[in-house]
Every structure is written in structure tokens, then in C-alpha cells.
N, C-alpha and C positions, 0 to 999 in steps of 0.2 A: 088486192095493191099489196104488194109486198113491202113491207118497210123491215128495215135492218139495223138494228141501232147498237153501237158500240162505246165502249168508254171502259173505266180504267185500267184494267189491265190487260183488256183487248186494246189499247193504243198504248204501250206502256216506253215502247221503243222503235227502234227502225224493223227488227225481227217481227213486233209485237200487227205493224205497220202494214210488210208486205205479207201476214197470211191474214189479216184483213182484206186486201186486195183482193187473194187469191179466192177467199168467200166470195167477194161481191163479183170479182169477173163470171164465177159459175153461175153468177143468177141476173145478168147483165142485160140477157136479152128479155127477162120479165121485165124491167125495167124499175128497179128497185127503188125507194125513197129510204136515201141512207143518210140518216142521224150519226154524228160524231159527237161524243162529250168528250168530257175534260179527261187526260191520260193520266194517269195511276197517280194518287196522291196529291194532284191542284187542288181537289176541293179541299179536302185535309188542310192543306198550306194554306189556303186561301183565308178557312176558317182561324184558324191560327194567326192570321195578321191582326186580328182585332183582339184587343186586349180583353181582358175575361170578364170585365162588365158590360163588355157589348160595344163600349166607344172607340173609337177609330185613333189610334194613336198612328200619328204620319209616317214616323220611323219604319215602323214594323211594317204598313203596306208599304212603303215605299222599297223595302228590301223586298218584301215580296214580290213585289212587280218585278223587280230586279233579277232576282232569283228564277219566277217564271220566263221571263225574257231570254236569258243564259240557255236556260232547257227546251224553248221551243226552237229558238235558231238553231242551238246545236242539232237537235233534231230533223229538222228543215236543212242542215246541210248535211247529214246524215244520208238520209232518202233521197237528196238531188232538190228538193224543194227552192222554192226563193222566197229567203227569206227575209226579203226587203218589202213583201205582202204584208209580212208582220206590221210594219211602220205606223201605216194611220188607225191599226187599232190597237197599238201600243201608245201612239198620240194621244187619243182620243180616251182611253183610260188616265192615262196621267192629268186629262185636263178635269177630269169627274164630272159627275151629272150637270154640274150647272155650267161646265166650259170654262171654269175660273182653276182648275187645278185643286178641287177640292178633293178630289179621291187620296191626293195624298198629302 
């Protein structure tokens, strides 16, 4: 089995995604398992949305979600993806784990 994991700068922007696709295309006959993690800087941005003491600050979380949404929608538009595909994920993120808006 071939596992190809990409994240960070390898999925930073449209050019990086094009390189990623080319790498996967070369190995497609091997039927690789492709794993794509967060875009460059997203993990840091999520960490920074928490207060320094680890508590949740609703305004910071909302701002982080909004910024991440703008970035992902812009990237999807640039590569010709379906930005509406993000809607169910964003709705769930905004509802939180309990389905009551607790995440923000």
C-alpha cells in the first residue's frame, strides 16, 4: 500500500495543489491512499483562536472560523472547486460538538 500524506506548505495555495495533484497522478496506477491535512498555517491559526489559558473565547473562535472560511473559499475558487461543498462542514463547525453553537 502507498500512503501519500500532504499538508502545510504542500497544500498552501493553488500552485502547491497543482504540484500535489501531479505527484499523485504519477502514482495513480498504484492506487495510493491520499491524506491531505491542514493548509499551511491553519493549525497555528486554530491554536491562536484559543485564549492563552486554554479557555474558549467565542469572539476569537468566530473570527478564526470566518478567516479560515474566506481562505478555503478563495482557494477553492482559484482551483475551480465547489465552494458550496464547504457549507455542511462549516455549519457543523459553527454548531459545535453538541449541536448548539457551543464551538463559537
